[in-house]
C-alpha positions, -999 to +999 in steps of 0.1 A: +569+501-353+591+476-335+602+481-300+639+480-292+651+448-273+647+450-236+679+459-217+674+446-182+707+460-170+716+447-136+680+442-124+680+404-126+713+403-106+699+426-079+668+405-076+688+373-073+710+389-047+679+401-028+665+366-027+699+353-015+701+379+013+665+371+024+674+334+024+705+341+045+683+361+070+659+332+073+688+308+078+702+329+106+667+330+122+664+292+120+699+287+135+691+311+163+659+293+170+678+260+173+704+277+196+677+292+218+660+259+221+691+240+230+706+267+253+676+274+275+669+237+283+646+217+261+608+220+265+580+206+243+570+241+232+606+251+224+612+219+204+580+223+184+587+260+177+622+251+166+610+223+144+584+246+128+611+272+122+632+247+104+603+234+083+593+269+074+629+277+065+630+248+041+597+260+025+611+295+020+644+280+007+625+260-019+606+292-032+638+313-031+659+286-049+633+283-076+633+321-082+671+323-082+673+294-107+647+310-129+667+343-128+699+325-138+683+307-167+664+337-182+670+373-175+632+378-172+615+349-153+578+345-152+559+365-127+558+351-092+525+332-089+501+342-061+507+307-045+545+312-045+542+348-031+517+336-004+541+308+005+571+331+008+551+356+029+536+328+051+570+313+058+585+347+067+557+357+090+555+322+106+593+322+112+589+355+130+561+342+151+581+310+160+610+332+170+588+353+192+575+322+208+610+310+216+620+343+231+591+345+255 
């Protein structure tokens, strides 16, 4: 017995939009980190935390862009590899830690 073709509906679009929203949030965090560093006077710790935030943002942007591109090409991309998932989580948590370091 053959299975009917998969109808993904709007799921790929919702997933793509979720990646875009998360990327936008990370962008705002990186911009706020830069603003905080420049506004409060520059210190070595502030500059290092801001630079780390920007590097982590670029790493997350790379993972997110790859997933968005895969969703655009195929309606059903390959599963997120553990390495990519760990990279996205690491970047997110590290940006939060850098932001906390800047606020303190």
